[in-house]
TORPA-4810 file (N, C-alpha, C, O; in nm, 3 decimals):
<nodes>
NODE_1_0.081_-0.120_0.000_0.000_0.000_0.000_0.085_0.127_0.000_0.031_0.237_0.007_N
NODE_2_0.216_0.113_-0.008_0.305_0.228_-0.017_0.340_0.292_0.116_0.415_0.390_0.119_G
NODE_3_0.288_0.240_0.226_0.319_0.296_0.357_0.437_0.222_0.419_0.458_0.103_0.394_R
NODE_4_0.516_0.295_0.501_0.626_0.226_0.570_0.570_0.120_0.665_0.466_0.139_0.728_P
NODE_5_0.640_0.010_0.673_0.600_-0.100_0.760_0.719_-0.138_0.847_0.833_-0.138_0.801_T
NODE_6_0.690_-0.171_0.972_0.796_-0.211_1.065_0.782_-0.360_1.095_0.674_-0.411_1.122_H
NODE_7_0.896_-0.427_1.090_0.898_-0.570_1.119_1.004_-0.600_1.223_1.110_-0.537_1.226_Y
NODE_8_0.975_-0.697_1.307_1.074_-0.753_1.397_1.114_-0.885_1.334_1.030_-0.973_1.315_L
NODE_9_1.242_-0.900_1.301_1.288_-1.016_1.226_1.387_-1.096_1.310_1.478_-1.040_1.372_V
NODE_10_1.368_-1.228_1.312_1.458_-1.321_1.382_1.515_-1.417_1.278_1.444_-1.465_1.189_H
NODE_11_1.642_-1.444_1.291_1.709_-1.539_1.201_1.761_-1.656_1.286_1.819_-1.636_1.393_F
NODE_12_1.741_-1.778_1.236_1.787_-1.897_1.306_1.864_-1.986_1.208_1.815_-2.015_1.099_F
NODE_13_1.983_-2.027_1.247_2.057_-2.117_1.157_2.002_-2.259_1.166_1.961_-2.306_1.272_P
NODE_14_2.004_-2.327_1.052_1.969_-2.469_1.046_2.097_-2.541_1.008_2.151_-2.521_0.899_V
NODE_15_2.145_-2.623_1.099_2.274_-2.689_1.078_2.257_-2.822_1.005_2.156_-2.892_1.022_L
NODE_16_2.356_-2.857_0.925_2.355_-2.987_0.859_2.417_-3.090_0.953_2.451_-3.059_1.067_D
NODE_17_2.432_-3.213_0.903_2.486_-3.321_0.988_2.630_-3.297_1.031_2.677_-3.361_1.125_E
NODE_18_2.702_-3.204_0.964_2.840_-3.171_1.000_2.849_-3.049_1.092_2.959_-3.005_1.127_N
NODE_19_2.734_-2.993_1.129_2.734_-2.877_1.217_2.752_-2.744_1.143_2.769_-2.640_1.206_G
NODE_20_2.748_-2.748_1.012_2.762_-2.627_0.932_2.623_-2.571_0.902_2.524_-2.644_0.897_K
NODE_21_2.617_-2.440_0.882_2.490_-2.374_0.851_2.450_-2.413_0.709_2.517_-2.378_0.612_V
NODE_22_2.341_-2.485_0.700_2.290_-2.526_0.570_2.181_-2.432_0.521_2.168_-2.407_0.402_A
NODE_23_2.105_-2.383_0.613_1.994_-2.294_0.581_1.977_-2.193_0.694_2.029_-2.209_0.805_H
NODE_24_1.904_-2.088_0.662_1.869_-1.988_0.763_1.718_-1.971_0.759_1.659_-1.948_0.653_V
NODE_25_1.657_-1.982_0.874_1.513_-1.959_0.884_1.494_-1.814_0.926_1.555_-1.766_1.021_V
NODE_26_1.408_-1.747_0.854_1.375_-1.607_0.886_1.229_-1.602_0.928_1.140_-1.645_0.855_E
NODE_27_1.207_-1.548_1.047_1.071_-1.529_1.096_1.051_-1.381_1.120_1.134_-1.316_1.184_M
NODE_28_0.943_-1.328_1.069_0.919_-1.185_1.088_0.778_-1.162_1.140_0.685_-1.236_1.110_S
NODE_29_0.768_-1.056_1.219_0.640_-1.016_1.276_0.617_-0.869_1.242_0.705_-0.785_1.262_T
NODE_30_0.500_-0.840_1.191_0.465_-0.702_1.158_0.435_-0.628_1.289_0.341_-0.663_1.360_D
NODE_31_0.515_-0.527_1.320_0.496_-0.449_1.443_0.459_-0.304_1.411_0.479_-0.214_1.493_I
NODE_32_0.406_-0.282_1.291_0.370_-0.147_1.248_0.269_-0.084_1.344_0.285_0.032_1.383_T
NODE_33_0.166_-0.158_1.382_0.064_-0.106_1.473_0.124_-0.076_1.611_0.090_0.024_1.674_E
NODE_34_0.212_-0.162_1.657_0.279_-0.139_1.786_0.360_-0.011_1.781_0.357_0.067_1.876_T
NODE_35_0.433_0.011_1.674_0.513_0.134_1.658_0.423_0.257_1.656_0.458_0.360_1.714_K
NODE_36_0.307_0.248_1.588_0.214_0.359_1.584_0.162_0.392_1.723_0.156_0.509_1.761_R
NODE_37_0.126_0.290_1.800_0.078_0.310_1.937_0.188_0.369_2.026_0.160_0.454_2.111_L
NODE_38_0.312_0.325_2.006_0.423_0.381_2.084_0.441_0.529_2.054_0.465_0.608_2.145_Q
NODE_39_0.431_0.568_1.927_0.443_0.710_1.890_0.331_0.792_1.954_0.355_0.900_2.006_R
NODE_40_0.208_0.740_1.949_0.096_0.811_2.010_0.116_0.826_2.161_0.094_0.934_2.216_E
NODE_41_0.158_0.719_2.226_0.183_0.724_2.370_0.291_0.828_2.401_0.275_0.911_2.491_Y
NODE_42_0.400_0.824_2.325_0.511_0.918_2.348_0.465_1.062_2.329_0.501_1.150_2.408_R
NODE_43_0.384_1.088_2.226_0.333_1.222_2.201_0.243_1.267_2.315_0.256_1.380_2.363_T
NODE_44_0.154_1.181_2.358_0.066_1.215_2.470_0.146_1.240_2.597_0.126_1.341_2.664_L
NODE_45_0.236_1.149_2.630_0.318_1.160_2.752_0.397_1.290_2.754_0.403_1.358_2.857_F
NODE_46_0.456_1.325_2.642_0.541_1.444_2.637_0.462_1.574_2.627_0.514_1.679_2.666_E
NODE_47_0.339_1.571_2.578_0.268_1.695_2.546_0.163_1.740_2.646_0.115_1.853_2.636_S
NODE_48_0.125_1.657_2.742_0.020_1.699_2.835_0.068_1.818_2.918_0.186_1.827_2.952_V
NODE_49_-0.024_1.911_2.950_0.016_2.034_3.021_0.018_2.018_3.173_-0.028_2.106_3.247_P
NODE_50_0.070_1.906_3.219_0.088_1.885_3.363_0.217_1.806_3.380_0.276_1.758_3.282_C
NODE_51_0.259_1.792_3.504_0.380_1.716_3.531_0.346_1.568_3.534_0.252_1.528_3.603_Y
NODE_52_0.421_1.487_3.460_0.399_1.343_3.459_0.531_1.274_3.489_0.634_1.304_3.429_V
NODE_53_0.525_1.181_3.584_0.645_1.105_3.620_0.608_0.960_3.641_0.500_0.929_3.691_A
NODE_54_0.698_0.871_3.603_0.686_0.729_3.633_0.780_0.705_3.750_0.898_0.738_3.745_V
NODE_55_0.725_0.645_3.858_0.800_0.627_3.982_0.815_0.480_4.016_0.728_0.398_3.987_L
NODE_56_0.929_0.447_4.077_0.947_0.311_4.126_0.906_0.303_4.273_0.859_0.401_4.329_N
NODE_57_0.923_0.187_4.334_0.880_0.167_4.473_0.956_0.254_4.573_0.907_0.278_4.683_R
NODE_58_1.074_0.301_4.537_1.152_0.391_4.624_1.109_0.536_4.608_1.170_0.626_4.665_D
NODE_59_1.003_0.560_4.530_0.952_0.694_4.499_1.053_0.776_4.420_1.056_0.899_4.429_L
NODE_60_1.135_0.707_4.342_1.231_0.775_4.255_1.173_0.782_4.114_1.107_0.689_4.067_R
NODE_61_1.200_0.893_4.048_1.150_0.914_3.913_1.237_0.836_3.815_1.359_0.853_3.810_I
NODE_62_1.172_0.750_3.737_1.245_0.675_3.635_1.221_0.733_3.495_1.298_0.706_3.402_V
NODE_63_1.114_0.813_3.482_1.085_0.879_3.354_1.001_1.002_3.384_0.914_0.998_3.471_K
NODE_64_1.025_1.110_3.311_0.950_1.234_3.331_0.916_1.294_3.196_0.990_1.279_3.099_A
NODE_65_0.802_1.363_3.190_0.764_1.426_3.064_0.834_1.561_3.047_0.900_1.611_3.138_N
NODE_66_0.816_1.617_2.928_0.882_1.743_2.891_0.846_1.857_2.987_0.933_1.934_3.026_R
NODE_67_0.718_1.868_3.024_0.674_1.978_3.113_0.748_1.971_3.247_0.792_2.073_3.300_H
NODE_68_0.761_1.851_3.302_0.832_1.835_3.428_0.981_1.867_3.411_1.039_1.938_3.493_L
NODE_69_1.041_1.816_3.304_1.184_1.843_3.280_1.210_1.991_3.256_1.309_2.045_3.306_R
NODE_70_1.122_2.057_3.179_1.141_2.200_3.151_1.127_2.285_3.277_1.194_2.387_3.290_N
NODE_71_1.041_2.243_3.369_1.017_2.320_3.490_1.121_2.292_3.598_1.168_2.384_3.664_T
NODE_72_1.157_2.166_3.615_1.241_2.126_3.728_1.379_2.073_3.689_1.458_2.037_3.777_F
NODE_73_1.411_2.068_3.561_1.538_2.010_3.519_1.525_1.860_3.507_1.416_1.805_3.516_G
NODE_74_1.636_1.794_3.486_1.636_1.649_3.468_1.618_1.581_3.604_1.710_1.584_3.686_E
NODE_75_1.502_1.519_3.629_1.473_1.463_3.760_1.502_1.314_3.776_1.485_1.260_3.885_P
NODE_76_1.546_1.247_3.670_1.561_1.102_3.675_1.653_1.061_3.790_1.764_1.112_3.805_T
NODE_77_1.602_0.967_3.870_1.676_0.916_3.985_1.647_0.989_4.114_1.684_0.941_4.221_G
NODE_78_1.582_1.103_4.107_1.550_1.179_4.228_1.413_1.137_4.281_1.331_1.081_4.208_Q
NODE_79_1.389_1.165_4.409_1.258_1.137_4.467_1.156_1.240_4.416_1.189_1.356_4.394_H
NODE_80_1.033_1.194_4.398_0.927_1.283_4.347_0.905_1.402_4.439_0.887_1.514_4.392_C
NODE_81_0.906_1.379_4.569_0.880_1.489_4.662_0.992_1.592_4.663_0.968_1.708_4.693_Y
NODE_82_1.113_1.551_4.629_1.224_1.646_4.618_1.209_1.733_4.494_1.240_1.853_4.496_E
NODE_83_1.162_1.674_4.386_1.155_1.742_4.258_1.033_1.833_4.248_1.046_1.954_4.227_V
NODE_84_0.914_1.776_4.264_0.792_1.851_4.238_0.753_1.942_4.354_0.693_2.047_4.333_I
NODE_85_0.788_1.903_4.475_0.744_1.981_4.590_0.858_2.043_4.671_0.834_2.110_4.771_K
NODE_86_0.980_2.020_4.629_1.098_2.074_4.699_1.093_2.041_4.848_1.117_2.127_4.933_S
NODE_87_1.062_1.915_4.878_1.054_1.869_5.017_1.167_1.770_5.042_1.204_1.695_4.953_R
NODE_88_1.222_1.770_5.163_1.327_1.673_5.195_1.271_1.538_5.242_1.346_1.441_5.252_P
NODE_89_1.139_1.533_5.269_1.081_1.408_5.319_0.955_1.374_5.239_0.901_1.457_5.167_E
NODE_90_0.911_1.248_5.254_0.793_1.201_5.183_0.671_1.283_5.222_0.660_1.333_5.334_K
NODE_91_0.579_1.295_5.128_0.454_1.367_5.152_0.358_1.277_5.230_0.359_1.155_5.214_C
NODE_92_0.279_1.336_5.311_0.170_1.265_5.378_0.044_1.346_5.361_0.045_1.465_5.394_E
NODE_93_-0.061_1.292_5.313_-0.072_1.155_5.262_-0.005_1.144_5.125_0.000_1.241_5.050_P
NODE_94_0.047_1.027_5.094_0.118_1.006_4.968_0.033_0.918_4.877_0.016_0.799_4.905_C
NODE_95_-0.020_0.974_4.769_-0.103_0.893_4.680_-0.024_0.780_4.612_-0.081_0.675_4.581_P
NODE_96_0.105_0.800_4.588_0.186_0.696_4.523_0.200_0.576_4.616_0.184_0.462_4.571_V
NODE_97_0.229_0.599_4.742_0.240_0.488_4.838_0.107_0.413_4.849_0.106_0.291_4.865_K
NODE_98_-0.003_0.486_4.841_-0.134_0.421_4.849_-0.158_0.331_4.728_-0.217_0.223_4.741_R
NODE_99_-0.111_0.374_4.610_-0.125_0.290_4.490_-0.045_0.162_4.507_-0.094_0.053_4.477_V
NODE_100_0.078_0.175_4.556_0.159_0.054_4.578_0.093_-0.038_4.680_0.106_-0.160_4.671_F
NODE_101_0.022_0.019_4.777_-0.041_-0.061_4.881_-0.167_-0.133_4.834_-0.188_-0.250_4.868_A
NODE_102_-0.252_-0.064_4.755_-0.381_-0.126_4.722_-0.412_-0.137_4.573_-0.514_-0.195_4.536_D
NODE_103_-0.326_-0.083_4.486_-0.346_-0.094_4.342_-0.451_-0.001_4.285_-0.480_-0.009_4.166_G
NODE_104_-0.509_0.086_4.367_-0.611_0.178_4.320_-0.553_0.304_4.261_-0.432_0.320_4.251_G
NODE_105_-0.642_0.394_4.221_-0.604_0.526_4.172_-0.636_0.624_4.284_-0.746_0.622_4.340_V
NODE_106_-0.540_0.709_4.318_-0.557_0.800_4.431_-0.522_0.943_4.392_-0.425_0.967_4.320_H
NODE_107_-0.604_1.037_4.440_-0.585_1.179_4.412_-0.583_1.256_4.542_-0.663_1.231_4.632_T
NODE_108_-0.490_1.350_4.551_-0.477_1.436_4.669_-0.447_1.577_4.622_-0.381_1.597_4.520_E
NODE_109_-0.495_1.675_4.697_-0.450_1.812_4.674_-0.336_1.833_4.773_-0.351_1.810_4.893_E
NODE_110_-0.223_1.877_4.721_-0.103_1.888_4.804_-0.039_2.024_4.787_-0.062_2.094_4.688_M
NODE_111_0.042_2.060_4.884_0.117_2.185_4.877_0.264_2.153_4.870_0.311_2.052_4.923_E
NODE_112_0.336_2.241_4.805_0.480_2.226_4.793_0.544_2.361_4.769_0.482_2.466_4.785_G
NODE_113_0.668_2.354_4.731_0.745_2.475_4.703_0.808_2.457_4.567_0.870_2.354_4.540_V
NODE_114_0.793_2.557_4.481_0.851_2.547_4.347_1.002_2.569_4.354_1.057_2.602_4.459_S
NODE_115_1.066_2.550_4.242_1.211_2.566_4.238_1.254_2.709_4.266_1.369_2.731_4.305_T
NODE_116_1.164_2.807_4.247_1.200_2.945_4.278_1.167_2.982_4.423_1.186_3.096_4.464_D
NODE_117_1.118_2.884_4.501_1.092_2.906_4.642_0.950_2.950_4.675_0.917_2.968_4.792_G
NODE_118_0.865_2.969_4.574_0.728_3.014_4.600_0.639_2.895_4.633_0.656_2.786_4.580_S
NODE_119_0.542_2.917_4.724_0.449_2.809_4.758_0.361_2.775_4.639_0.317_2.863_4.566_P
NODE_120_0.335_2.647_4.620_0.252_2.600_4.508_0.151_2.500_4.560_0.173_2.434_4.662_R
NODE_121_0.041_2.489_4.491_-0.061_2.390_4.523_-0.079_2.300_4.401_-0.084_2.347_4.287_Q
NODE_122_-0.089_2.170_4.426_-0.098_2.072_4.319_-0.214_1.978_4.343_-0.247_1.947_4.458_Y
NODE_123_-0.276_1.933_4.236_-0.366_1.819_4.244_-0.287_1.704_4.184_-0.250_1.706_4.067_I
NODE_124_-0.262_1.605_4.266_-0.177_1.492_4.228_-0.263_1.367_4.215_-0.339_1.334_4.306_V
NODE_125_-0.251_1.297_4.103_-0.320_1.170_4.082_-0.215_1.065_4.052_-0.126_1.085_3.969_T
NODE_126_-0.226_0.953_4.122_-0.132_0.843_4.103_-0.210_0.718_4.067_-0.316_0.691_4.123_A
NODE_127_-0.157_0.642_3.972_-0.223_0.518_3.929_-0.117_0.417_3.887_-0.005_0.455_3.853_S
NODE_128_-0.152_0.289_3.889_-0.055_0.188_3.846_-0.013_0.211_3.701_-0.096_0.243_3.616_P
NODE_129_0.116_0.195_3.674_0.164_0.210_3.536_0.114_0.097_3.448_0.093_0.115_3.329_A
NODE_130_0.094_-0.019_3.508_0.044_-0.137_3.436_-0.081_-0.186_3.508_-0.072_-0.279_3.588_E
NODE_131_-0.196_-0.125_3.483_-0.318_-0.167_3.553_-0.345_-0.316_3.534_-0.324_-0.371_3.425_P
NODE_132_-0.391_-0.380_3.640_-0.423_-0.522_3.633_-0.308_-0.614_3.665_-0.329_-0.735_3.681_G
NODE_133_-0.187_-0.562_3.676_-0.073_-0.647_3.710_-0.084_-0.689_3.857_-0.131_-0.613_3.941_E
NODE_134_-0.042_-0.811_3.886_-0.051_-0.860_4.023_0.039_-0.782_4.118_-0.004_-0.743_4.226_E
NODE_135_0.163_-0.759_4.077_0.254_-0.681_4.160_0.287_-0.551_4.089_0.339_-0.551_3.977_E
NODE_136_0.257_-0.441_4.154_0.283_-0.310_4.095_0.429_-0.276_4.116_0.479_-0.275_4.229_I
NODE_137_0.498_-0.247_4.007_0.640_-0.211_4.016_0.662_-0.063_3.990_0.761_-0.005_4.035_T
NODE_138_0.568_-0.001_3.916_0.581_0.140_3.883_0.444_0.209_3.889_0.341_0.148_3.861_H
NODE_139_0.448_0.336_3.924_0.326_0.417_3.933_0.346_0.540_3.846_0.455_0.596_3.839_V
NODE_140_0.238_0.581_3.779_0.240_0.706_3.704_0.174_0.812_3.791_0.062_0.796_3.838_I
NODE_141_0.246_0.922_3.812_0.195_1.033_3.891_0.180_1.153_3.800_0.274_1.191_3.729_E
NODE_142_0.062_1.214_3.802_0.042_1.341_3.732_0.015_1.447_3.838_-0.056_1.424_3.935_T
NODE_143_0.073_1.563_3.817_0.055_1.673_3.911_0.018_1.798_3.832_0.093_1.842_3.745_A
NODE_144_-0.097_1.853_3.864_-0.144_1.974_3.799_-0.128_2.089_3.897_-0.184_2.086_4.007_L
NODE_145_-0.054_2.191_3.858_-0.033_2.308_3.943_-0.159_2.394_3.937_-0.195_2.446_3.832_D
NODE_146_-0.225_2.407_4.053_-0.351_2.484_4.060_-0.334_2.609_4.147_-0.433_2.662_4.198_V
NODE_147_-0.212_2.655_4.164_-0.185_2.770_4.251_-0.263_2.892_4.206_-0.329_2.955_4.289_T
NODE_148_-0.258_2.927_4.079_-0.328_3.046_4.030_-0.478_3.031_4.045_-0.547_3.127_4.082_E
NODE_149_-0.531_2.912_4.017_-0.674_2.888_4.033_-0.716_2.908_4.178_-0.818_2.972_4.204_L
NODE_150_-0.641_2.854_4.272_-0.674_2.870_4.414_-0.666_3.017_4.455_-0.746_3.063_4.537_R
NODE_151_-0.570_3.093_4.400_-0.558_3.235_4.430_-0.681_3.311_4.379_-0.734_3.398_4.449_Q
NODE_152_-0.726_3.279_4.260_-0.846_3.343_4.204_-0.968_3.310_4.291_-1.051_3.396_4.317_I
NODE_153_-0.978_3.185_4.336_-1.089_3.147_4.423_-1.087_3.228_4.553_-1.191_3.275_4.598_E
NODE_154_-0.969_3.243_4.614_-0.958_3.321_4.737_-0.996_3.467_4.713_-1.066_3.528_4.795_R
NODE_155_-0.952_3.524_4.602_-0.986_3.663_4.569_-1.136_3.679_4.546_-1.193_3.780_4.587_E
NODE_156_-1.198_3.583_4.483_-1.343_3.588_4.459_-1.418_3.585_4.591_-1.511_3.663_4.611_K
NODE_157_-1.379_3.496_4.681_-1.444_3.488_4.813_-1.426_3.619_4.888_-1.520_3.669_4.950_I
NODE_158_-1.306_3.674_4.884_-1.280_3.801_4.953_-1.365_3.913_4.893_-1.419_3.996_4.967_A
NODE_159_-1.379_3.916_4.762_-1.460_4.019_4.696_-1.607_4.003_4.732_-1.676_4.102_4.755_A
NODE_160_-1.655_3.879_4.738_-1.795_3.854_4.776_-1.820_3.899_4.920_-1.924_3.959_4.949_E
NODE_161_-1.726_3.870_5.010_-1.740_3.913_5.149_-1.739_4.065_5.159_-1.817_4.124_5.234_R
NODE_162_-1.651_4.127_5.085_-1.644_4.273_5.086_-1.774_4.333_5.033_-1.824_4.431_5.088_L
NODE_163_-1.829_4.275_4.928_-1.956_4.324_4.873_-2.068_4.306_4.974_-2.153_4.394_4.989_A
NODE_164_-2.068_4.192_5.045_-2.171_4.169_5.147_-2.159_4.270_5.260_-2.261_4.320_5.308_A
NODE_165_-2.038_4.301_5.303_-2.016_4.401_5.407_-2.063_4.537_5.357_-2.127_4.612_5.431_V
NODE_166_-2.032_4.569_5.231_-2.075_4.696_5.173_-2.225_4.707_5.170_-2.279_4.814_5.199_G
NODE_167_-2.294_4.600_5.136_-2.441_4.602_5.134_-2.497_4.620_5.275_-2.596_4.691_5.294_Q
NODE_168_-2.433_4.556_5.372_-2.478_4.569_5.510_-2.461_4.712_5.558_-2.551_4.769_5.620_T
NODE_169_-2.345_4.770_5.529_-2.318_4.908_5.569_-2.417_5.001_5.499_-2.469_5.094_5.562_V
NODE_170_-2.442_4.979_5.370_-2.536_5.063_5.297_-2.676_5.051_5.356_-2.748_5.150_5.367_A
NODE_171_-2.716_4.930_5.396_-2.847_4.909_5.456_-2.857_4.978_5.591_-2.960_5.037_5.625_G
NODE_172_-2.750_4.970_5.669_-2.749_5.038_5.798_-2.757_5.190_5.780_-2.830_5.258_5.850_L
NODE_173_-2.680_5.239_5.686_-2.679_5.384_5.659_-2.817_5.429_5.612_-2.862_5.537_5.650_A
NODE_174_-2.883_5.350_5.532_-3.016_5.385_5.485_-3.115_5.387_5.601_-3.204_5.472_5.606_H
NODE_175_-3.100_5.292_5.695_-3.188_5.284_5.810_-3.169_5.398_5.908_-3.260_5.430_5.984_G
NODE_176_-3.050_5.460_5.908_-3.022_5.570_6.001_-3.089_5.698_5.956_-3.122_5.782_6.040_I
NODE_177_-3.109_5.716_5.830_-3.166_5.841_5.778_-3.298_5.863_5.831_-3.362_5.964_5.798_K
</nodes>
């Protein structure tokens, strides 16, 4: 059909009665669809607008997406809490530890400190990297920085309270006349 195709090819020697290679058997498997799925996965992993890390049981990052690397530098081998939250110790509650314990998907809103020292708020979701596996060896953690959103929410609440106070004062002033 004119499209590139990917094959995984294995060669096996067939020996004659003297131990010499008389023939070679070639077995090939079309892995074009697998390659396409790998490209899609890689594109998704690298392009999502949140921090994505694959963690091992020691809570060390074994793989990180572009957004995490661009924000925090190369984190491979470091603990997740050191990288994303600038903490010297494990987070409590830790959604990643909960995934290793029960195999479920866990989400927590957490606070940390960015690399520039400013406080940040994150929504962190952790899930098994290989759902359905009997023993979980790796967890995928996504962290969405919601600091600005939380700041806007606080400002909105403050503005609503101020407006309510203003209405109360206006009502009192009207009643005094």
